[in-house]
Structures are given as structure tokens and as C-alpha cells.
N, C-alpha and C positions, 0 to 999 in steps of 0.2 A: 264315609260312614262315621257314626258316633259310637265309639268303643268304650266300654267299661273295662278298666284294668285293675283287678284286685291284686294285692301284693305288689303294687307299683314301686315300692322301695326295696323289694327283695332282690335276690341275686339275678333271677330271670327277668323280673319286671323292670328293673333299672335299665337293662339292655334292650328290652323289647320296646319300651316307650318311645325312644327317638326313631326307631324303625317304623313304627306305626305312623308317626307324624310325617316322616319322610315320604311315606306312601300316600299322604294326603288325608289321613283320618283325623278326626277330632277326638281327643282322649279325655275320659273322665277317670281320674286316678283315685282309687279308693285306698285310704291309709287310715290307721288308727290314730295317728298323730301327725299334724301338719309339720311339726318341728323335725320330723324324721325324713322328709323328702326335700331335696334341693333340685328344683326344675331349672335347667339352663335358661338364661334370659331370652335366648333366641327362640325357645320353644314355648315360653310362658303363655303366649296368646292362643296356643293350640291345646292347652291343658287346663282342665277344670279339676280342682282338688275337692274330694269328698272325704270328710272326716267321719268315719263310721267303724263300728265293731261288728263283725259277722256273728258274734255271740249275742248281740243286742238287736232283735228284730226291729225295734222302734227306730234305731239309728239308720237302718237300711232304707227307710222311707225317703232319705235324701237322694237316693239313686233316681235320676230322672226317668220318666216313662218313655222318652223318645230315643233311647239307645237302640242300636241295631244288632250289637253282639257284645258278649261279655267273656273276658278271660278269667278263669279261676286258677290262680297261682299261689294259693295260700297254704298248701299242704306243708307240713313240717314235722320233724321229730322233736316233740316237745319234752320238756323236763317232767311234766306232770304225768303221773301214772295213769291219769284219766284221759290221756291224749286221744285215744280211740273214740271215746264218747264225745269229747270236745270237737274233734274234727268232723264227726258225723253231724253234730248239732249245727256247726258252722255251715256245712253243705246244705242241710235242710233249710236253714234260714235263708241262705243265698238263693236256692232254686225257688223257694216260695215267693221271694220278692221279684226275681227275674221273670217269672211267668206272668206277673202283673204288668210288665213293661211290654214294649213292642219288639224286644229282642228276638231274633230268629235263630240265634245260635249261641251256645255256651262252649267255650274251648277250654279243655282241662289237660294239664300236663301231669301225668301220673308216672308211677314206677313200672318197671317191666315185671308184671305179675301174671305170668302165664304158666306157673307150675301148680301142682296140687297142694303141696305143703309150703305155706308161705310164712315169712316172719310177721310179727305184729305190725311192723311198719308197712309192709306191702299189703297185708290184709286190710289195714286202715285205708290205704289209698284205693284199693279195689272197692271197699264199701262206699267211699265218697263218690266214686264213679257211679255206683248203683243208685245212690240217693239222687244225684244230679239227673239221672235218666228217668226217675220217677215223676219229674215235672213235665210240663207241656212243651218246653223249649227243646229244640233239637240240640244234641250234644255231640261234640267231636273230641275224642280223647286221643292224645299222643302218649305212648308208653315208652319211656327211656330208661336205660340202665345207668351206667357210670357216664357222667357228663364231664368232658375234659375242656378246661378253659382257665384262664388266669382268674384266680379268686374263687374257683369252685371248690367245694368241700372235698370232692374226690381227688382233684388235682393236688391240693395242698397236703392232704393226708399221705398220698402216694409220695409226694416230694419229701415230706418229713421222714418217712420210713427209709427211703432210698438214700438220702443225703446224710442221715445220722447213723445208720447201722451198716457197717461193712459185712457183718454176718447176722442173719435173721433166723430166729427159731420161731416158726409159725405153725398154726394149726393146719390139719389136713385139708380143711375146707379151701385152702388156697389153690387146690387143684381143680376147683369148680370153674366153670367157664363164664366169660363175660364178653360183652360186645360194646366197647366204649364208643361214644359219639361226641364229636366236637360241638362246643357251645354254638359256634357259627351255624352248624347244620340244624341244631335244635331251633334256633331263632328263625331260620329260613322256613322250616316246616310250620312253625307257629303262625307265620304270616301267609304262607301259601294256602293253608286250609281255611283261612278266614273268608267267610262269605261264599265258599264253594259248596254248592248244593249237593255235589257228589260225595261230600264229606259229612253231610248231616247224618246224625245217628250212627256214626261209624267210629271204630276204635282201631288205631294203627300202631303197630310196634315199630319203633325207630331205633336204628343202631348204625354204627359206622361200618366200613368194609372189612374190619379185622375182628376175628373171633379168636380168643386166647384164654388161657387160664389166668387167674389172679396172680399166680406166681410168675408167669411169663410177662404179665403186665408190668410188674415191678422190675423184672430183669431188663426188659426193653427200655424202660424209663432210665435205668442205670446206664445202659449202653449209650443212649442219647446224650446223657450228661458226662460220658467218658469215665464212668465209674465201674469198678469191678465189685460185684456183690455175690455173696453166697447165701442161699435160702435153704434151710433145713425144715422140712415139714414133719411134725410129730403128732401122734394120735392122743397124747396125754393132756393137751391144753384144752380145758373146759371152756365153754363160752364166757364164763365169768372171768377166768384167768386171762383169756384172750382180750377181754374188754379192758382189764386193768393194764395189760401190756400196751395196748393201743393208746390208752389214756395217758400213760406216763411218757410214751415216746413221741406222740404227736401233739398238736395244739387242740385236739378235740376234747370235749367234755366227757365225763364218764358215761352219762346217759346216752349221748350220741354214739360213743364208742360201742356201747352195748347193742344199740339198734343196728349199727353197721356190721358188727360181728354176726348178729342174727341173720342179716341179709346175705352175708357171705355163704351161708348154708344153702342158698338157692343159686342155681345157674341163672344168669341174666343174659339170655341169648334170644334174639328174635326168631319166632317160629313161622312168620310170614313177612312178606315184603311188598304188600299191596301199595304202600305209599309211593314207592319208586315207580310203579306202573302209572300212577296218576301224575306224579311230578318227577320224571326222570332227570336226574342231576348228579354230577360227580360229588362224592362225599370225601371229606378230609380223612386220611388215614390216621391211625393212632399216633404215629411218629410225627406227622405233619401238625396234628392238633397240639401235641406237647411242645413242639418247636415254636409254633405260633404263640402259645401261652407265654413262653419265656421271652419271646420278642416283645410282647405287650408289657411284661414285667420290667424288662430292661428299658423300655420307653417310658416307664412310669405311667402307663395308661391301663389302670385296672379300675373300671367304672363301678364294680360292685364286688363284694366279697362275702362268702358265707359266714365269716367270723363276725360280721356286723349284725347278723340276724338275732332277733330276740327269742327265737324258739328254744335256744339253749340257755336262756337266762331267766333268773328269778325276778328280774326287773319288770315293772309296769312299762309296756311299750310306749305309753304316753309320757314322753319326757317331761312334760309340764308338771307332772306329779312330783318331780324332784327339783324343779327349776328354782323354787324359792328356798334359798339356803336358810335354815333356821337360825334364830338369834338367841333363843332362850333354852336353857338346859343343855347347852353345848360347851365343848372345850375347843379353844382356837389357838392357832399359831399364826401370827401376822408378821410378815417380813416386808419392810419398806426400804427400797434401795433406789437412789437417784441414778440416772443414766445420762450420758452425754451423746451417745449414738442417736441416730434418728429413730423415731418410734417404729418405723417400718423394719429397721434392722433388728430391734429388740423383739418385735412381734414375730418376725421370721424365726428367731431362735426358739421362742416359746412354741410356735405352731409346729416345729419339727421335732419336738421332744418324743422320746420313746421309739419303739421299733428297733431297727438296726443301729440307729444313732445312739440309743440309750438315753440316760438321764443326766448326762454331763458330769455329775460328781458322784463318786462312790458307787459306780455301776455294780461293783461286786455286792454291795448291800442291797440294791434293788433286785439283783438276781437271786440273792439268798431269800429275800422276802417272797419273791415269786415262787421259788422252790418250796418254801414252807406252805404257801397258799395251795400249791399243786398237791402237796402231800395230804392236805385236809380236804381235797376234792374241789378246790377253787380253779379259777382260770389260769393263774400264773401269768408269766410274761410271754408265753408262746404265741399268743394271738398276734402280737406285733401291731402293725397298723396297715391300713389299706394303701395309703399313698405316703411317700417320704416327706412331703412338705405341705400337702393340703389336707384340711380336715373339714368334716361336715357333721352336723348334729346326728347322733345315732351311731357314729363310728365307734368300733372297738379300738382302744388304745392301750395295749398291754392289759393290765388288770383294771383299767379305768373304762368308763363309757363317756363319750363326749356328749354333754348336754346342750352346750351353747357355744357357737362360734360367731362372734360379732367383730368383724374387722373394722367397722366404722367406729365402734366404741373401744376397740382394742381389748376385748374381754374374751377369755376362754374359761369355761366351767366344766369340770370333770366330776364324775361320781364313781366311787370305788365299787367294783364288783368282786373284790377279793373277800375271803371268808373273814368276817370281823364280828366282835361282840358289840355291834353298833353300826352306824352309818357314817360315811366319810365323803367330804367334798374337797376338791382342790381348785382354787380360783386364781386366775392371773388377770390383772387389769393394769393398764397404763394410764396415768393421769398426771398432767402437768410435769412431765419429765421424771416421774417416779413410778417404779414398778411396785405394785402392791400384790403380794402373793399370800393368800390366806388358805390355811388348812383348817377345816372345820370337822369336828367329830361329835356325833350325838351318841353317847354311850348307852348301851342296853344294860341298865342296872349296875350293880357293884362290879361285876366282871369287866364291863366296858370301861369303868373308871380305872380299875387296876391296870388294864391293858394300856390305857393312854399314859398314865403317870409312870408306869414301869419303863416305857419307851420314850418318855418325854425328852431326856437328855440327848438321846440319839436323834429323835425327830428335830430337836432344836438345831443340832449341828447340821444335819443333812438339808433341812429346809433353808437355813441361813446361807449355806454354801451354794445351794441351787439358785436362790434369788440373786446372789452376787454374780454368779457365772452368767446368768441370763441377762443381767443388767450391764455388766462390763464386757461380756464377750470372751 
């Protein structure tokens, strides 16, 4: 079958793509920027990249008419206060285009929205489902609650809370029920319903075998990790206070924390189990899913992470927008250091910066800058990195975003996502035995220039030490 896969570079899409190819399908991967998807060489001949924006109907004309089915995997909790309207518009543009193709099925992964009073996030997902069904193409919807897997937002936030806090003071909503499901089972269902006529114009609730409160979810996670944790639920934490609490403790953004807290006010439990009647199969327990996720992390095999998503970023998802580092009206710090090691060794040191390894010199200073950024509502250092040694364009790297990873030219280009009175780039390049490290800052008015010059002595020291450490090892 010819399959259109929207959100092909997202958390679910990245993992679904190789499964579809493994099953013999030809995949048309729709992304907003080609620079943000890295298709493995073994799969390249089975994948056709389509660069388009669901908010731009004209760009969707690139979708071929010959497709047989289409996955809609682009829902997200956006920073924009208009995210409900934007998601609705995206869904309308999508279904309008798909009904002009030969596609017989749209497959949509939604949230578990089966209660009367829903959060804005879940209401938006439900509205998207309604819009998709207004078209002529049959729709199959899978509704999931918490998804447990290496790199998933739910897993990482649970991990942050459990591993950082011996005692938690949490809102009373932690007593609401949830039914977590393993990412492996979500992917299995997404492939099983594909092309199955019994699933046309159907909506299925999917969940794992365990039903528990959010409080029990955290305590079970702690037990799996061999940790003793105490959770006190109190009625005085308002949604806003709970959001700030989640924001400062975990790696999530404040907006995402706010949507997550709103969702906690709903039970997320399946009220029907029809999908198991159609596809009877054993499902991973919550404990097994958590253990499998940690196995993947220990093996350094995390193919996708929610932290790399642009839904919680103010950046243009088209990385080409930032690719040309400006030369005029900017302030720069250039460090050139010769090296005697092989270029491969130096490149490996550069490529492994950040995350748990840190920034090699004055890590306390980087941590302090991350803390300040966090205080002002920025990303801070808590995002870390997806993989300890490998990078790809679009990856989150602490408070940077990876714009370019060019191994052939030994060039790495990063763009700052921290709160700044301007824009900042950090570039590493190896040329003829010399490491060229360039920090570029485009100030936003007088405040931006004051920021740069007030920190210039400090930047001069840290950037010089960093370049020497990278070059000399």
C-alpha cells in the first residue's frame, strides 16, 4: 500500500515509519522541513519526502492522489493560545485534500476523551476527530491515555518527578484514574487497523492491562527503580500552582505543564475494549513497559523523544529559516585552536557535548545559566539530549536546537532556545587541523547589546576554554 504519514518526524511517526516499511508499504512522509527528518539509508528507497504545512492548503497539493491510506499524527499541545483553532484548521485542510485522493482510510491517534468535562487539550483532539469525519474518507481513531516508552513525554515527566523528589506534595487530582499503555502496543494497533474494513469509521479506546491512580502510577515507578517515595495529596494546589510546580521540577515547558495539569482533572480509563475482540493479543503491563523503556535507554536506543518536538517551541519548525548565520549587525566570538588528534576524535568530542556529559568546562556556569533561563520561563538544561553521542537536525540539546549536523564537512550548528534579548548561534567547524568555534549574537536593540557586553569577559573565558578542551581533549 501507498501510505501518507503526517508527523513522520514526531515521537510516534519516527517509530511507525520503519514498521510500515517492514510490512511492505511505500511511505510518503509529510514534514514541514526536510532538514528535520533523517531517513536511514536502508529505508530511503521506500520513503518519499513531502515538504508541506497543514496550515497551507496550497502546499498540500504535493500529496499524490494515488495514496491508499493516511495517518494523521500531528496533534500537539502548542504554545500558542490559539492552538485549538490552529489544530482545527490543520484537520480541515488535511481532510479536504485527502478526500480528493484515492485514500480509503484516515488513521488518527487521539487522546482518551470519553468524559463529559474535558480539558482544552482533549476537547481539541475530540474536535479534530469530528472534523476528520466530516470528510468523505473513512476514519479510524485510536484513543490512548498515557503512553509509556523511552523518550515519551509521560515517561520522562514521571521519571523526573520520581527520581528527583523523595517527598511530593501533589494536587488531589492525583487520585484520578489512568490506564497507561506501552508504546509498543500503540504502534501494533496503529498497524493492525490499517486497511482493515472492519475498522472503517470506528473509534477504539486503547489502554494497557493495568488501571491505577496517578498516585499509584508514580509509586509503582518508584518501586521499579528501587526508590522509596512519599506522596501527600492536598486540596489547596490550584491548577496554576500545580503547573508551576511541574514546570520547575520536570523538563517540561510551562505551557505543556499547564495542559498536563488540566488533563489530570480527567480520568483516563477505557470504557470499552472492542479492539481486543478484533485483535486479541497480550499487552505489556505498566511495569513491563517501564522496564523495557529503561532497557532501551541503557542500550542508547531512543529513536525519538518528545523533547525534540517543536510544539512547545517558539521556533519556526523549518530549520532553514535559521540556517544562514547573519554577518551584519551581529556580535561574534571566534576561537581558533589547532589540534593534533584525528578529526574523527575531535568531532566525536563536539558531537557528544551537553546532556549528562555536560559542557566540559565550568559546568557549574552552564547549570547556572540554565537555572536563570528556567526562572524566566525558558527551557533550561533539563531537556538534555536524545542520544549521548549521535545528533540529528532538529534535536533538542539542552537549551540549544540542532540546526545542522554535517559529518562530511565536520560542521555542527546550534541555535539558542533560551530566553535572550536577541538571537544566538554556536558553530563548530574543523578545517585543515584547526577547530573554528564561533558564537554569534544578533542583539535586539540596546538591551541586547548591554547583555552581550556585560557578559563578554565571562563568554570570552568560557568559550576559549571550551574550544581548547575540544581541540586538545
